[in-house]
N, C-alpha and C positions, 0 to 999 in steps of 0.2 A: 267052906267058901265065907263063915261068918266072920273070920279073921280078917280075910281079903276085901271083904266089902267095905268096911270102914276107910283103908287105904283107897281103894277104887274112887269111892265118893270124895275125899280130899282131892285126889288127882284131877278128878272130872271138875270138881270147884274152882281149883287155880285154874284149869285150862279155861272154862267160863269167866272167870274174873280178868284173865289176861286177855280174852278176846274182846271182852267190854270195854276195858281200858285201851285196847288198841283201835276200836271202833270210835270210842269217844275222841282219843287223841286225832284220828283221822277226820273226824267231822269238824273239828274245832281248828284243823290247818296246822296240827302239831307235826304231823308226819314230813319229813324233809325230802324232797326228790330231788331227783337230778336238775330241773330246770329252775329250782329256787335258789336264792343266795342266801348264805346265813349272814346276819347282820351282826357286827361286832361293837359294842360299844366300849369306848376308851374308858379306861378307871379314871376318876377325877383326882386331880393331886391337890394335897392341900398346901397352900402359899407357904413357900420357906420363909421362916424367920431365923435372921442371924443374932447367935449369942453376941453380948457385948462383953468380951472377953477382958480379965483383969491383966494389968501388965506384968510380965514375969519378973522375976529377980533378973539382976545383970549376969552375964554368960560367966560361966565357972571354966577354968581353962581345963580341969581334969575331965570334965563330960563334954571336951570338943571332939567331936567326931569328923574326920575329914571324909570328902566325897569327891569322887573323880568325876569331872564335868566334860573334859575334852583334851585332846593333846595340844589343841589352840588356845586352851586355856593359861595365861600366866598367872593369875591370881589363884590364892588357895582358897577353898569353900569349907566351912566346917559347921555343922549344926551342933547346939548346946543340947544334948540328949535328954538333959535333965528338965530342960522347958519343953519337950515334945509333949503334944496335948491333943485329942481327937473330941472335939465338942459335939454336944447334943444334938447340935445343927448339922454335923458331918464334916465340919471344917478342921483340918488338921493344921495345928498352929506349932510354931517354932521360933526359936532365935536362931539368925544365921550370923556369922562372922565371914567376912571375905577380907582377906590378907592381900595387900598387894606385893608385887616383886620388890619394891623399894621400901616395905615395912608399913605403910599405912594401913588402918584397919577400920573397918566400916561395920557396924552392929546394925541388926534390924530384927524387929518382930514382926513375922509374916504368918499369913494363912494361905491355905490351897483349898479350893471347893472342887473335888475330884469330879463331881457330875457333871459341871459345866465347863471343866478344864481352865479354870481361872484362878488368880493368884491375888493378894491384897497386903498393901504394906500398912501396918497397925502403928508402928513407932519406929524412931530411929535413937539409937544408943549415943549418949554424951561420954566423952571422955572422963567426967566425974561418975560415971555408972548411972546416972538418971536417964529417963527416957524423957522423949519428946514425941508426943503425939504427932504423926502425919499431918500434915496440911491438906491433902490430897489423899484420902483414904477410899478408894473404890476398886471394885473387882475389873480386874485387867486380863486379857486372854494369854494363855501362856501360847508364847509361840518359838518355833523350832528356829534357832538364828545360831549362824556360825559360833558366834562370840556371846559370851553372857547367856549361856542357855541353862544356868542352873535350876531356874524353876522347872523348865522342862524336864530334867534329870532327877528332880525331888519329886515330882509328880508321877512320872511314868517308871521311874525304878526304884521307889522306895516308900512313896506314901500313898500313890494311887494304883495299885496292882489292877489292871485290865479294866480301868477306868472306876474302879469302886475304891472309897477311904479304907484305910487299915481301920481294923476294929476296934484296937487301943494302941496306947503309946509304946507298951513292951514290944508289940510288933512291929513297929517302926523302928524301935533300939535295935531289935536284932537284924532288921534289914540295915540298918547305918554299921553295924559289926560285920556284917557279912559283905558289905559293897553292893548289896542289890536287894530287892525282895524277892523269897524264893520263888515265888508264882511268876517274876518275870523272866527269867533265863532257864 
């Protein structure tokens, strides 16, 4: 019994401590009964601050990756994969080249904010390869339109799988090569 005695004392001490803690929690209102509701406190979010991105180099033909927008789209949409980046602010930025059926070409430097499902134009490309900062550079909602729905495609199929931004540019480049993000289809 001399060897069991210390074990019995330890078990009894644990039982007494457990009972004391339980009684203390009950008297302090710590026990949750079926008739009490649990109050959830929403986590505070820090204010979002956008990074002021530097203008990228002009698009490089060898880095242009086509994206499929829809059967109704007559324009060709290309992303310069060498300019693809994910900022510390969570914005996915890229250079977009849009070529019309008649041969005209528009170049723009844009960003997508996945959490808000919005896009922003930072600058447009001039024929001489220089950038012109956008006069109106504000976040706009990404809309599901029958024509010119390339922002929706870029967001939902390439850069914001399941509503979250890609982790890094290489993930986006891989999605562009595959024709969609692997988590989307």
